[in-house]
C-alpha positions as CSV (number, residue, x, y, z in Angstrom):
1,M,24.8,-5.3,24.7
2,E,25.8,-4.9,21.1
3,K,26.1,-8.0,19.1
4,R,29.6,-8.7,17.7
5,I,29.7,-10.5,14.4
6,L,32.7,-12.0,12.7
7,I,32.2,-12.6,8.9
8,F,34.5,-14.7,6.7
9,T,33.9,-14.1,3.0
10,N,36.0,-14.9,-0.1
11,H,34.8,-11.7,-1.7
12,F,33.8,-8.2,-0.5
13,D,33.4,-4.6,-1.6
14,P,34.6,-3.5,-4.2
15,E,33.8,-6.9,-5.6
16,H,30.0,-7.2,-6.3
17,F,28.5,-9.8,-4.0
18,K,25.4,-9.9,-1.8
19,I,27.4,-9.9,1.4
20,N,28.2,-6.2,0.8
21,E,24.6,-5.2,1.3
22,A,24.0,-7.8,4.1
23,V,26.9,-6.2,6.1
24,V,25.3,-2.8,5.7
25,W,22.0,-4.2,7.1
26,L,23.9,-5.5,10.2
27,T,25.8,-2.3,10.9
28,Q,22.6,-0.3,10.5
29,E,21.1,-2.4,13.3
30,G,23.9,-1.3,15.5
31,M,25.9,-4.6,15.4
32,K,29.7,-4.5,15.5
33,V,31.0,-6.4,12.4
34,R,34.5,-7.5,11.4
35,V,34.8,-8.7,7.8
36,V,37.7,-11.0,7.0
37,T,38.3,-11.2,3.2
38,G,41.1,-11.3,0.7
39,W,42.6,-8.7,-1.7
40,P,39.9,-8.0,-4.3
41,N,40.6,-9.8,-7.6
42,Y,37.3,-11.2,-9.0
43,P,36.5,-11.6,-11.8
44,E,39.5,-10.3,-13.8
45,G,42.0,-12.3,-11.7
46,K,44.1,-9.3,-11.0
47,I,44.4,-7.4,-7.7
48,F,42.2,-4.3,-7.9
49,K,44.1,-1.0,-8.2
50,G,44.6,0.6,-4.8
51,Y,44.6,-2.7,-3.0
52,G,47.4,-5.1,-2.0
53,P,50.4,-5.2,0.4
54,F,50.1,-2.2,2.7
55,K,47.2,-0.8,0.6
56,R,43.8,-0.7,2.3
57,S,44.5,-4.0,4.0
58,F,42.7,-2.6,7.1
59,E,39.7,-0.3,7.0
60,R,37.4,1.0,9.7
61,R,33.9,2.4,8.8
62,K,32.1,3.3,12.1
63,N,31.1,0.0,13.6
64,L,32.5,-2.0,10.7
65,I,36.1,-3.3,10.4
66,I,37.4,-4.8,7.2
67,R,40.6,-6.9,7.1
68,R,41.8,-7.9,3.7
69,L,44.3,-10.7,3.7
70,P,47.1,-11.6,1.3
71,L,46.4,-14.1,-1.5
72,I,47.7,-15.1,-4.9
73,P,45.1,-13.8,-7.4
74,R,43.1,-16.1,-9.7
75,G,44.9,-15.0,-12.8
76,K,43.2,-16.3,-15.9
77,G,41.5,-19.0,-13.9
78,S,43.5,-22.1,-14.9
79,K,43.0,-25.1,-12.6
80,L,46.5,-24.8,-11.1
81,R,46.1,-21.0,-10.6
82,L,42.7,-21.5,-8.9
83,I,44.1,-24.1,-6.6
84,I,47.0,-21.8,-5.6
85,N,44.5,-19.0,-5.1
86,Y,42.3,-21.1,-2.8
87,L,45.2,-22.4,-0.8
88,S,46.9,-19.0,-0.4
89,Y,43.8,-17.5,0.9
90,F,43.1,-20.4,3.2
91,T,46.5,-20.1,4.7
92,S,46.1,-16.3,5.4
93,T,42.7,-16.8,6.9
94,F,43.8,-19.6,9.2
95,F,46.6,-17.7,10.7
96,Y,44.6,-14.5,11.0
97,T,41.9,-16.5,12.8
98,L,44.5,-17.6,15.4
99,F,45.3,-13.9,15.9
100,L,41.6,-13.1,16.5
101,I,41.3,-16.0,19.0
102,L,44.4,-15.0,20.9
103,F,44.2,-11.2,20.9
104,K,40.7,-9.9,20.1
105,K,37.5,-9.7,22.2
106,K,35.1,-12.6,21.6
107,F,32.5,-12.4,18.8
108,D,29.0,-13.7,19.5
109,K,28.5,-15.2,16.1
110,V,30.7,-16.2,13.2
111,L,29.2,-16.2,9.7
112,V,30.7,-17.8,6.6
113,H,29.5,-16.3,3.3
114,H,30.5,-19.3,1.1
115,T,30.8,-18.7,-2.6
116,S,34.0,-20.6,-3.4
117,P,36.3,-22.0,-2.1
118,F,35.0,-23.8,1.0
119,F,38.2,-23.7,2.9
120,I,37.3,-20.6,4.8
121,A,34.7,-22.6,6.7
122,I,37.5,-24.4,8.5
123,S,38.7,-21.1,10.1
124,A,35.2,-20.3,11.2
125,I,34.8,-23.8,12.9
126,L,38.2,-23.3,14.5
127,Y,37.0,-20.0,16.0
128,K,33.7,-21.6,17.1
129,K,35.5,-24.5,18.8
130,I,37.8,-22.4,20.8
131,K,35.7,-19.3,21.5
132,G,32.2,-20.9,21.6
133,A,30.5,-18.6,19.1
134,E,27.5,-19.7,17.2
135,A,28.5,-20.6,13.6
136,I,26.3,-19.8,10.6
137,L,27.0,-21.0,7.0
138,W,25.4,-18.9,4.2
139,D,25.9,-21.5,1.5
140,L,25.8,-20.3,-2.1
141,D,28.2,-22.8,-3.7
142,L,27.8,-26.5,-2.9
143,W,31.2,-28.2,-2.6
144,P,32.6,-30.4,-4.1
145,Q,29.8,-30.6,-6.7
146,S,30.4,-27.0,-7.9
147,I,34.2,-27.5,-8.6
148,E,33.3,-30.8,-10.4
149,A,30.7,-29.0,-12.5
150,V,33.2,-26.5,-13.8
151,G,36.0,-29.1,-14.4
152,I,38.4,-28.2,-11.6
153,I,38.3,-31.8,-10.4
154,N,37.7,-34.8,-12.6
155,S,38.9,-37.6,-10.4
156,K,36.2,-39.6,-8.5
157,R,38.7,-40.4,-5.8
158,V,39.5,-36.8,-5.2
159,F,35.8,-35.9,-5.3
160,I,35.0,-38.5,-2.6
161,A,37.9,-37.3,-0.4
162,I,36.8,-33.7,-0.5
163,E,33.2,-34.5,0.1
164,K,34.1,-36.5,3.3
165,V,35.9,-33.4,4.6
166,V,33.1,-31.0,3.6
167,K,30.4,-33.2,5.3
168,K,32.4,-33.2,8.5
169,I,32.6,-29.4,8.4
170,Y,28.9,-28.9,7.8
171,K,28.1,-30.8,10.9
172,K,29.9,-28.2,13.0
173,F,27.6,-25.3,11.8
174,D,24.6,-24.4,14.0
175,V,22.6,-22.8,11.2
176,V,22.8,-23.2,7.4
177,L,21.2,-20.8,4.9
178,V,20.8,-22.1,1.3
179,G,20.2,-20.0,-1.8
180,S,18.1,-22.5,-3.7
181,K,15.5,-25.2,-2.8
182,G,17.6,-27.7,-4.7
183,Y,20.3,-27.4,-2.2
184,F,18.0,-27.9,0.8
185,E,17.7,-31.6,0.8
186,I,21.4,-32.2,0.2
187,V,22.4,-29.8,3.0
188,Q,19.9,-31.4,5.5
189,Q,21.6,-34.7,5.0
190,R,25.0,-33.1,5.9
191,V,24.0,-31.5,9.2
192,A,23.0,-33.0,12.6
193,H,20.0,-30.6,13.1
194,N,17.0,-29.1,11.3
195,R,18.2,-25.5,11.3
196,V,18.5,-25.3,7.5
197,F,16.7,-22.4,6.0
198,Y,15.8,-21.4,2.4
199,F,17.3,-17.9,1.9
200,P,17.2,-17.0,-1.8
201,N,19.1,-14.2,-3.4
202,W,17.7,-10.7,-3.9
203,A,18.8,-7.7,-6.1
204,E,20.9,-5.0,-4.6
205,K,19.0,-1.7,-3.7
206,T,20.5,0.1,-6.7
207,I,19.2,-2.6,-9.0
208,E,15.8,-2.6,-7.4
209,E,15.6,1.2,-7.7
210,N,16.6,0.8,-11.4
211,K,17.6,4.4,-11.9
212,I,19.2,5.6,-15.1
213,L,22.2,7.7,-13.9
214,V,24.2,8.3,-17.0
215,Q,23.6,8.7,-20.7
216,L,25.7,6.1,-22.3
217,K,27.5,6.5,-25.7
218,V,27.4,3.1,-27.4
219,N,26.8,2.1,-31.0
220,L,23.5,0.2,-30.8
221,N,21.4,-0.6,-33.8
222,P,17.8,0.8,-33.3
223,N,16.5,-1.8,-35.8
224,S,18.0,-4.8,-34.0
225,L,16.8,-6.8,-31.1
226,K,19.3,-6.0,-28.4
227,I,20.1,-9.0,-26.1
228,M,22.3,-8.2,-23.2
229,Y,24.3,-10.3,-20.6
230,T,25.8,-8.7,-17.5
231,G,28.3,-10.4,-15.1
232,N,31.0,-13.0,-15.1
233,L,32.0,-14.6,-18.4
234,G,33.0,-18.0,-17.1
235,T,32.7,-21.7,-17.9
236,A,29.6,-22.3,-15.7
237,Q,27.5,-20.3,-18.2
238,D,28.2,-22.5,-21.2
239,F,29.1,-19.7,-23.6
240,R,30.5,-22.2,-26.0
241,T,26.9,-23.2,-26.9
242,L,25.8,-19.6,-27.0
243,C,28.5,-18.7,-29.4
244,K,27.3,-21.4,-31.7
245,A,23.8,-20.0,-31.5
246,I,25.1,-16.4,-32.2
247,I,26.9,-17.6,-35.3
248,E,23.8,-19.6,-36.5
249,N,21.6,-16.5,-36.1
250,K,24.2,-14.0,-37.5
251,N,22.0,-12.9,-40.4
252,K,19.1,-12.0,-38.1
253,K,18.5,-8.5,-36.7
254,I,20.0,-9.2,-33.3
255,Q,22.7,-7.3,-31.5
256,W,24.4,-9.1,-28.6
257,I,26.0,-7.0,-25.7
258,F,28.2,-8.6,-23.1
259,I,29.1,-6.6,-20.0
260,G,31.7,-8.0,-17.7
261,E,34.9,-9.9,-17.4
262,G,35.9,-13.5,-16.9
263,R,38.1,-16.3,-18.1
264,Y,35.9,-17.1,-21.1
265,K,35.8,-13.6,-22.5
266,E,38.9,-13.8,-24.8
267,Y,37.8,-17.2,-26.0
268,M,34.4,-15.8,-27.0
269,K,36.1,-12.9,-28.8
270,Q,38.3,-15.3,-30.8
271,I,35.4,-17.5,-31.8
272,L,33.1,-14.7,-32.9
273,S,35.5,-12.3,-34.5
274,G,35.9,-14.3,-37.6
275,E,32.3,-15.2,-37.9
276,I,30.2,-12.2,-37.0
277,N,30.2,-8.7,-38.6
278,E,31.6,-6.0,-36.5
279,G,29.0,-4.4,-34.3
280,K,26.7,-7.5,-34.1
281,V,28.5,-8.5,-30.9
282,I,29.7,-5.8,-28.4
283,F,31.9,-6.5,-25.4
284,I,31.9,-3.9,-22.6
285,P,34.3,-4.0,-19.6
286,Q,33.0,-4.6,-16.2
287,Q,30.9,-1.7,-14.9
288,E,30.1,-0.2,-11.5
289,L,27.0,-1.7,-10.1
290,E,25.3,1.7,-10.0
291,I,25.6,2.0,-13.8
292,I,24.1,-1.4,-14.6
293,P,20.5,-0.1,-14.8
294,S,21.7,2.6,-17.3
295,W,23.1,-0.2,-19.5
296,V,20.1,-2.5,-19.1
297,S,17.7,0.3,-20.1
298,K,19.3,-0.1,-23.6
299,A,18.4,-3.8,-23.8
300,D,15.3,-5.5,-25.1
301,I,16.1,-8.8,-23.5
302,L,18.5,-10.0,-20.9
303,Y,20.4,-13.3,-21.3
304,L,21.0,-15.9,-18.6
305,S,22.5,-19.4,-18.8
306,L,24.1,-22.3,-16.8
307,N,25.6,-25.5,-18.2
308,K,23.8,-28.8,-18.0
309,S,25.6,-30.3,-15.0
310,K,23.3,-31.8,-12.3
311,L,24.4,-29.2,-9.7
312,F,23.3,-26.3,-11.9
313,T,19.8,-27.7,-12.2
314,Q,19.6,-27.2,-8.4
315,T,21.1,-23.7,-8.6
316,V,19.4,-20.3,-8.9
317,P,22.0,-17.7,-10.1
318,A,21.8,-14.4,-8.3
319,K,21.6,-12.7,-11.7
320,L,18.1,-14.0,-12.2
321,Q,16.6,-11.9,-9.3
322,G,18.5,-8.9,-10.6
323,Y,17.2,-9.3,-14.1
324,M,13.6,-9.7,-12.8
325,A,13.9,-6.6,-10.5
326,M,14.9,-4.5,-13.5
327,G,11.7,-5.5,-15.4
328,K,13.2,-6.9,-18.6
329,P,12.2,-10.2,-20.3
330,I,14.7,-13.0,-19.9
331,L,16.2,-15.3,-22.5
332,A,17.5,-18.3,-20.6
333,M,19.3,-21.5,-21.5
334,M,19.1,-23.5,-18.3
335,S,17.3,-26.3,-16.6
336,G,15.9,-27.0,-13.2
337,E,15.0,-24.5,-10.5
338,G,16.0,-21.3,-12.2
339,A,14.1,-22.3,-15.3
340,S,11.0,-23.1,-13.2
341,I,11.1,-19.7,-11.6
342,I,11.1,-18.0,-15.1
343,D,8.3,-20.3,-16.2
344,E,6.2,-19.6,-13.1
345,A,6.7,-15.9,-13.3
346,K,5.9,-15.9,-17.0
347,C,8.8,-13.5,-17.7
348,G,10.8,-14.9,-20.5
349,F,11.9,-17.5,-23.0
350,I,13.4,-20.8,-21.8
351,A,15.6,-23.4,-23.5
352,P,17.0,-26.4,-21.7
353,A,20.7,-26.2,-20.7
354,G,23.0,-27.0,-23.6
355,N,20.2,-27.4,-26.2
356,I,21.2,-25.2,-29.1
357,N,18.1,-26.2,-31.2
358,K,15.7,-25.1,-28.5
359,L,17.8,-22.0,-27.9
360,N,17.4,-21.0,-31.5
361,E,13.7,-21.6,-31.3
362,Q,13.5,-19.3,-28.3
363,I,15.6,-16.6,-30.1
364,N,13.1,-16.7,-33.0
365,K,10.2,-16.3,-30.6
366,A,11.9,-13.4,-29.0
367,I,12.5,-11.7,-32.4
368,N,8.9,-12.1,-33.2
369,T,7.5,-10.4,-30.0
370,T,6.3,-6.8,-30.0
371,K,7.6,-4.2,-27.7
372,I,4.3,-4.3,-25.8
373,E,4.6,-8.1,-25.4
374,R,8.2,-7.8,-24.1
375,G,7.0,-5.1,-21.7
376,K,4.4,-7.4,-20.3
377,L,7.0,-10.2,-19.8
378,G,9.3,-7.8,-18.0
379,E,6.5,-6.5,-15.7
380,N,5.5,-10.1,-14.9
381,G,9.1,-10.7,-13.7
382,K,9.2,-7.5,-11.6
383,I,5.9,-8.3,-9.9
384,F,7.1,-11.9,-9.1
385,Y,10.3,-10.5,-7.7
386,R,8.6,-8.1,-5.4
387,K,6.4,-10.9,-4.0
388,N,9.1,-13.4,-3.5
389,F,12.7,-12.0,-3.5
390,S,12.7,-8.4,-2.5
391,S,15.5,-7.0,-0.3
392,T,12.9,-5.9,2.3
393,I,11.9,-9.6,2.8
394,R,15.5,-10.8,2.9
395,R,16.7,-8.1,5.2
396,K,14.2,-9.0,7.9
397,E,15.1,-12.7,7.6
398,F,18.9,-12.1,7.7
399,I,18.8,-9.8,10.7
400,S,16.7,-12.4,12.6
401,Y,19.3,-15.1,12.0
402,L,22.1,-12.9,13.4
403,K,20.2,-11.4,16.3
404,T,18.6,-14.5,17.8
């Protein structure tokens, strides 16, 4: 009999998250999958064109059904707007779950793809309790630590209250998958079993294939070291410190390229516009995933950072595996597990989180490397990725969790 899988996720195609590819794996195995998600609005905070009320709220793709629920978009990411976004989506998910319980055939397993917020886990547990399905949590964003780390909550009393609720919810899940080893011990303390598994990120197939699909027209200086960042421009990445480093190194032959959107983008533009000569820093709008390798081919080095909160020392951003898969050296300002992977793979230049002096040192090291030396660093990362993080390895593991 075909397995029926119910998936709750805060984000889904056309937003770029690993759950997109994981769902494809399940459907290719013949499983019937229903994805419950919201109107796409990440990272710009606006509902994507072509989606919204009465627009693609329900889609059927062979043995995949996608149900996109109403929510109030993130906007520019203020604390109040994020809270409203979280609560609006939780409300939609809760009532839709009741509909599934009452009127739809039972699903064998219910999976929560948890980025943020954590509230969707409540709907999954409600479904499990009433219908008896096995519940699996794919945990990529440790609450409430993550919302404390980015400044959404500052009250110790609120933190403790949220943590108590979160711990109770964890105990209801039968299996928990964690994206970093740093989360492992914390999660084990929250559950009443030993079915907690290390399940690191991988790079999407299109990133692994790393094909140049288009010839891009962009004004890049052939005599400058081109350092590129791709992805969300948010507070977690500590772009404030990076902007200081860019200004302090403005007279060196470096060109910085930022590809993506996020609530910190306009702030970066404001800081840098009066300090940096035009053309030294380039901002590119968010690009389709398939085009990213074409952009990365123009870069000498890829940039990655996380702020110095305790949580982020235990976090491995998915971007790291993507960078490694594309075979480019990495300039990182981060501490903990992510930095350890770069060091072990010998694939880049590492400065501790928030340390501008060390970041400047690593920038100087990068400038003084030859093209051959950078090629070796990039190849080291690609080899390490294939041995430890490839999508082939992850696919086998993921399917096994959902099939058994």
